[in-house]
C-alpha positions as CSV (number, residue, x, y, z in Angstrom):
1,M,113.0,90.5,94.9
2,V,113.7,94.1,93.8
3,V,111.1,96.6,92.7
4,D,111.4,99.9,90.7
5,W,110.0,102.2,93.4
6,P,108.4,105.3,91.9
7,D,110.7,108.4,92.1
8,Y,113.4,106.3,93.8
9,G,114.5,103.4,91.7
10,P,115.6,99.8,92.6
11,W,114.5,98.9,96.1
12,Q,115.0,95.6,97.9
13,W,111.4,94.5,98.5
14,C,111.4,90.9,99.7
15,S,113.4,87.7,99.6
16,G,112.7,84.4,97.9
17,T,114.0,81.2,96.4
18,L,114.6,79.8,92.9
19,I,112.6,76.6,92.6
20,H,112.7,76.1,88.8
21,P,114.9,77.7,86.1
22,Q,112.2,80.3,85.5
23,V,110.2,80.4,88.8
24,F,111.0,82.3,92.0
25,L,109.0,81.5,95.1
26,T,108.2,84.3,97.6
27,A,105.4,85.3,100.0
28,G,101.9,86.3,98.7
29,H,102.1,89.5,100.7
30,C,105.2,90.4,98.6
31,T,103.4,90.0,95.3
32,D,99.9,91.2,96.1
33,G,98.8,94.7,95.4
34,L,102.1,96.0,93.8
35,D,100.1,98.1,91.4
36,E,98.7,100.1,94.3
37,Y,102.2,101.4,95.0
38,G,102.7,102.2,91.3
39,I,105.2,99.4,90.9
40,E,105.4,98.2,87.3
41,T,109.0,96.8,87.0
42,I,110.2,93.9,89.1
43,W,113.5,92.1,89.2
44,V,115.2,89.2,90.9
45,S,118.8,89.0,92.0
46,F,120.8,86.1,93.2
47,D,123.9,88.1,94.0
48,E,125.1,88.5,97.6
49,Y,124.1,92.2,97.3
50,A,120.4,92.5,96.4
51,L,120.8,95.3,93.8
52,N,123.4,93.6,91.7
53,E,122.8,91.6,88.5
54,L,119.1,92.2,88.3
55,R,117.1,89.8,86.2
56,D,113.8,90.8,84.5
57,V,110.5,89.4,85.8
58,K,107.8,88.9,83.2
59,Q,104.8,87.8,85.4
60,V,103.7,88.0,89.0
61,I,101.3,85.4,90.3
62,T,99.8,85.5,93.8
63,H,98.0,82.5,95.2
64,P,94.3,82.8,94.2
65,E,93.2,82.3,97.8
66,Y,95.7,84.7,99.3
67,G,94.3,87.0,102.0
68,W,94.7,87.8,105.7
69,G,91.8,87.5,108.2
70,T,91.7,83.7,108.3
71,T,93.8,81.0,109.9
72,D,95.2,80.3,106.5
73,P,96.2,83.3,104.4
74,H,97.8,81.2,101.6
75,D,100.8,83.5,101.8
76,V,102.5,82.3,98.6
77,G,103.5,84.2,95.5
78,L,105.5,83.4,92.4
79,L,107.7,85.5,90.0
80,I,108.2,84.2,86.5
81,L,111.5,85.2,85.1
82,K,111.8,86.5,81.5
83,E,114.8,84.3,80.9
84,P,115.6,80.9,82.5
85,V,118.4,80.9,85.0
86,K,121.5,78.8,84.1
87,T,121.4,75.8,86.5
88,K,124.6,73.9,85.4
89,G,128.3,74.7,85.4
90,K,130.4,76.8,87.8
91,K,128.0,79.8,87.5
92,G,124.8,77.8,87.6
93,I,122.2,78.3,90.3
94,Q,120.7,75.1,91.6
95,P,116.9,75.4,92.3
96,A,115.9,74.5,95.8
97,E,114.5,71.0,96.5
98,L,110.8,71.0,97.2
99,P,109.4,68.7,99.9
100,D,106.9,65.9,99.5
101,E,103.5,66.6,100.9
102,G,103.5,66.2,104.7
103,F,107.3,66.2,104.9
104,L,107.3,68.1,108.2
105,D,104.5,66.0,109.7
106,T,106.5,62.9,108.9
107,L,109.6,64.3,110.7
108,K,107.4,65.2,113.7
109,A,105.9,61.7,113.8
110,E,109.4,60.2,113.7
111,G,110.5,62.3,116.7
112,V,112.9,64.4,114.6
113,L,111.1,67.6,115.4
114,S,110.9,68.5,119.1
115,D,110.9,71.7,121.1
116,G,114.1,72.2,123.1
117,P,117.8,73.3,123.0
118,D,119.9,71.9,120.2
119,K,116.9,70.1,118.6
120,A,116.1,70.3,114.8
121,P,117.7,73.5,113.7
122,F,116.5,75.2,110.5
123,T,118.4,77.5,108.2
124,V,116.6,80.8,107.2
125,V,117.9,83.1,104.5
126,G,117.0,86.6,103.4
127,Y,118.1,90.1,102.4
128,G,116.2,91.9,105.2
129,G,117.1,94.0,108.2
130,S,119.6,93.1,110.9
131,L,118.7,93.5,114.5
132,N,121.2,95.5,116.7
133,W,120.9,94.8,120.4
134,P,119.2,96.1,122.3
135,P,116.1,96.2,120.0
136,P,114.3,97.8,118.3
137,E,117.2,99.2,116.3
138,I,117.2,97.5,112.8
139,T,119.6,98.4,110.0
140,Y,119.4,97.5,106.3
141,E,122.4,96.6,104.1
142,D,120.5,94.7,101.3
143,E,122.9,91.9,101.7
144,R,122.1,88.2,101.8
145,Q,122.3,86.8,105.4
146,V,121.9,83.3,106.9
147,A,120.6,82.5,110.4
148,F,119.8,79.3,112.3
149,S,116.6,78.8,114.2
150,E,115.3,76.0,116.5
151,Y,112.0,74.2,116.0
152,R,109.1,75.2,118.2
153,A,105.8,73.9,116.7
154,L,103.7,73.1,113.7
155,S,100.2,74.5,113.7
156,G,98.0,74.2,110.5
157,P,99.9,75.9,107.7
158,W,102.6,77.3,110.0
159,L,106.1,76.3,111.0
160,H,107.0,78.1,114.2
161,L,110.7,78.8,114.9
162,S,112.5,80.4,117.8
163,Q,114.8,83.4,117.1
164,N,115.5,84.1,120.8
165,S,119.1,85.2,121.0
166,K,119.4,84.1,124.6
167,L,119.0,80.5,123.2
168,D,121.6,81.2,120.5
169,N,119.0,81.4,117.8
170,G,118.9,83.8,114.9
171,G,115.9,84.6,112.7
172,T,114.2,86.8,110.2
173,C,113.1,90.4,110.1
174,F,111.5,93.0,107.7
175,G,112.7,92.4,104.2
176,D,113.2,88.7,104.7
177,S,109.6,88.0,103.9
178,G,109.3,85.4,101.2
179,G,112.8,84.0,101.9
180,P,113.5,80.3,102.4
181,T,113.5,78.0,105.4
182,F,115.6,74.9,104.8
183,Y,115.7,71.6,106.7
184,E,119.0,69.8,106.5
185,D,119.1,66.0,107.0
186,E,122.1,64.1,108.5
187,E,123.6,63.6,105.0
188,G,123.6,67.4,104.4
189,N,120.7,67.4,101.9
190,E,118.6,70.6,102.2
191,T,114.9,70.7,101.6
192,L,112.8,73.9,101.3
193,V,110.1,73.6,103.9
194,G,109.0,77.2,104.7
195,I,108.4,80.7,103.3
196,T,109.2,83.6,105.7
197,S,105.8,85.2,106.5
198,W,105.6,87.1,109.8
199,G,106.8,87.4,113.4
200,D,106.9,89.7,116.3
201,A,107.4,93.4,115.6
202,Q,110.8,93.6,117.1
203,C,112.1,90.4,115.4
204,V,113.3,88.9,118.7
205,A,111.0,86.0,119.6
206,T,109.3,83.8,117.1
207,G,109.2,83.6,113.4
208,F,106.2,82.1,111.5
209,Y,106.9,80.4,108.2
210,Y,104.2,79.4,105.7
211,R,104.7,75.7,105.0
212,V,105.8,74.5,101.6
213,D,104.9,70.8,102.3
214,I,101.2,71.4,102.3
215,P,98.7,71.0,99.4
216,Q,97.9,74.8,99.5
217,T,101.5,75.5,98.4
218,L,102.5,72.5,96.4
219,D,99.4,72.3,94.2
220,F,99.6,76.0,93.4
221,V,103.3,75.9,92.6
222,N,103.2,72.7,90.6
223,S,100.2,73.9,88.5
224,V,102.1,77.1,87.6
225,I,105.2,75.2,86.7
226,A,103.2,72.7,84.6
227,E,101.6,75.5,82.6
228,L,104.9,77.2,82.1
229,E,106.5,74.0,80.7
230,K,103.7,73.7,78.2
231,E,104.9,77.0,76.5
């Protein structure tokens, strides 16, 4: 997600995921209140460098119940692209696979999710900052990066993941907000299960990811897509 920052120009703002040829999923705190910063123009890029090949956004939609101060901030936002993304052929971009409701709860009940070394790794992706050890030095290159984090817990709308480097875990940081968390099964199929939301200030311990497999997310996303497909 790239915004036209007043008196500066294109600025990498947040990360996100294509979930429909015209719909980009990100965090609610990335889409809420943009007008307060004087931001009127928004783009999306799928290039490895965030500021290349910018695509126009025609509408910004924040979850109607978004807001911090409760145990469930409904941290979900959507960007509607002006033109659909090509999804077939060599240059096509395949939208991410959304989970069924309760997907993570099912994995936990089956014993797939458990806390401990080498258990249930998740893939996190974003264009945000890179931590240089020792913290808190963080650099920004606006380039897409991938990290692997281990499962820690499920609590309400949150998926908790470890990003403790001493356990060989990576994670997310500032600018990665809104980016995807993928679960990969034994056959290599990836499912979008989380939206990067928040974590510790130094980006060294735990990441918190707003769950995609809960009604709060799925009902909102599916209702927006349904309305879009009526047009």
